C-alpha positions, -999 to 999 in steps of 0.1 A, spaced: 75 262 -644 80 244 -677 112 225 -684 113 233 -721 149 247 -718 164 213 -720 154 186 -745 140 154 -731 157 122 -737 138 95 -718 103 82 -721 78 70 -695 49 49 -707 18 47 -685 -14 27 -688 -43 50 -678 -81 48 -678 -98 71 -704 -115 91 -677 -82 98 -659 -66 109 -692 -96 131 -699 -93 147 -664 -55 153 -669 -61 167 -704 -88 192 -691 -65 202 -662 -35 206 -686 -56 228 -709 -69 249 -680 -33 256 -669 -20 262 -704 3 232 -704 7 202 -726 -3 169 -711 33 159 -708 44 191 -690 14 189 -667 21 152 -658 58 158 -653 52 189 -631 27 170 -610 49 140 -607 80 161 -598 60 179 -570 48 146 -557 83 131 -558 97 162 -539 70 159 -513 76 122 -508 113 127 -503 109 156 -480 84 136 -459 111 110 -452 132 133 -430 132 117 -395 151 129 -365 156 106 -336 173 120 -304 171 118 -267 154 146 -246 187 164 -238 197 165 -275 162 177 -284 163 205 -259 196 217 -273 182 214 -308 152 235 -299 175 261 -282 196 263 -314 164 268 -335 154 297 -313 188 315 -318 189 341 -346 208 328 -377 245 338 -381 251 361 -411 275 337 -429 268 305 -411 259 270 -422 222 278 -422 227 303 -450 247 278 -470 220 251 -463 191 274 -474 209 284 -506 221 249 -516 207 232 -547 178 208 -539 189 172 -541 162 163 -566 172 190 -591 193 181 -621 229 194 -620 
């Protein structure tokens, strides 16, 4: 998904080897994107993955058993899970 709807206002300068730039240019062309859009999309996906991988839950055995039992329950029609699943992602611009 391209972010062409909003104008860009910041720059990001990178030093890159010619073979890496060539690879990125070929991939961008193959996907019908500009180099900038391709790099931004790839960096955004990597940033989202890195942040999502940082979720860590520490709990004792009893708490974990109760947590698992709650996961096995069907979701409530208008409960917190629905609000959580429809909430804006924290990495998206407001």
